[in-house]
C-alpha positions, 0 to 999 in steps of 0.5 A: 753348831747352833742346835742339837736335836736329840731322838730316842731310837730303841730299835737298833735296826731303826738306828742303822737305817737312820745312820746309813741314810744319814737321818741322824748324824751320830748314835750309840750302838753295840759292837754287834751292829758295827758290821752292818755300818761298814762302808757308810762314811761313819767314824766309830769312837769308843770310850770308857764311862767307868761304868759297872754293869751287873747282876744284882741279888735281892736279899729281902726274898727269903730264897737269897737271905743265905749268903751261900745260895748267893755265892752258889749263884755267882760260881755258876756264871761266866762273865767272860762268856756274857762279855764276848757275846755282847761285845765281841772284842776286849777293845770294847770292854774291860772286866771288873772284879769288885764293885769299882770300875777296873780303872778306878785308882782304888780297885783291887783284884784281891777279892772273891772273884767267883771264877766259874765252878759249877761243881762248887756252885752245886755244893754251896746250894747242897750245903744250904739245903736248897733244891729246885731254886727258881729266880725272877730276873728283870731286865730293860726291854730295849737293851740288847746287851742286857738281853744277851746277858739275861739269856746266858745267865738262864743257860748258865744257872741252869747248869747248877739246877737253878731255873731263871724266869727272865723278864723284859721290863720298861726301864722306868718300871724296873727302876721303880720296881727295884727302888721300892722298899721291901720289894719282892717282885724281882729276885735279880736284876740287870743294871749298871752304875756310873758314880765317880772316882771316889769310893765314898760316892758309892754309899747310896748303893752299899750302905744300910740306909742308902737310897740306891741299896737295891739288894737290900743288904745291911752290914754295919761293918760295910757302913763303918768301912765307908765312913773309915775310908772317907776320913782317912788322912793318907792316900795309903790308909784310904787304899787299904781301907777301901781294899777291905771294903771291896773284899766285904762287898765281894764276899757278900755276894750281892752284886756280881760285876759283869762288865765295864762296857765302852761307849760306841759312838758312831758319827757322820764324818761331816761332823767335826770337833770330836776331840775338842768336845771332849767325852764325858760320862753320861753326858757324852760330851763336856762342851757340845759347842765345839761340834760343827757340820 
């Protein structure tokens, strides 16, 4: 294949039409779009990128500085409902429990999982003396999955007496906003990351001085555990340290892990070499030259 032409199609309907007409040979889609593409000589490939899609909370705003309030929010949520609505079938997603993707060799489920419990959410809010809590939630406009998640988050939190103002934002604008130090524009935001296989690669997100610490949360213990885990000489010691780290971050309730969604690539069957090109997180293929038509 001599040339690869990339087109930006933000509207799912436009993408569907382009695939059906053969105007594009491949595109990423959501499971909700697959039904409309049946019978058009297209191959469907689903693969994991070890991504964690999440709801982040901004601890810099006064209303979310109290851990009990953040935990109350998490207890009121139901990620299973979100994932079924956005991804339809478990073959298209895995459900994370910690800040690491489920298939990461260091991932553990022995953390605070915040199983849906509206009664507990209300009790925690009462304990914190919080009433009439309102959150401003930003998500990426054009992201169909986040639109579904945002709508359900607002509905789920309303059962605990929490009001959510959901705002669709241009991807660049949202990224710029949450990167800004001491930002207070968004109390909460939907986002996701693909960071790699080594837990130490997540330090930009969770250490006190990390450049991607969007939750603006600082905890010296978390900083020390990241460093300790990286310096451990044995695999078992690293496993134990990173387990403590996952427990500590989960308890802090700054990031609610929602989904490790698989990328769904729909391709014209005339395109050959999918297996040889080998899928790769972020970049789609390790070797685009293996594709042919």
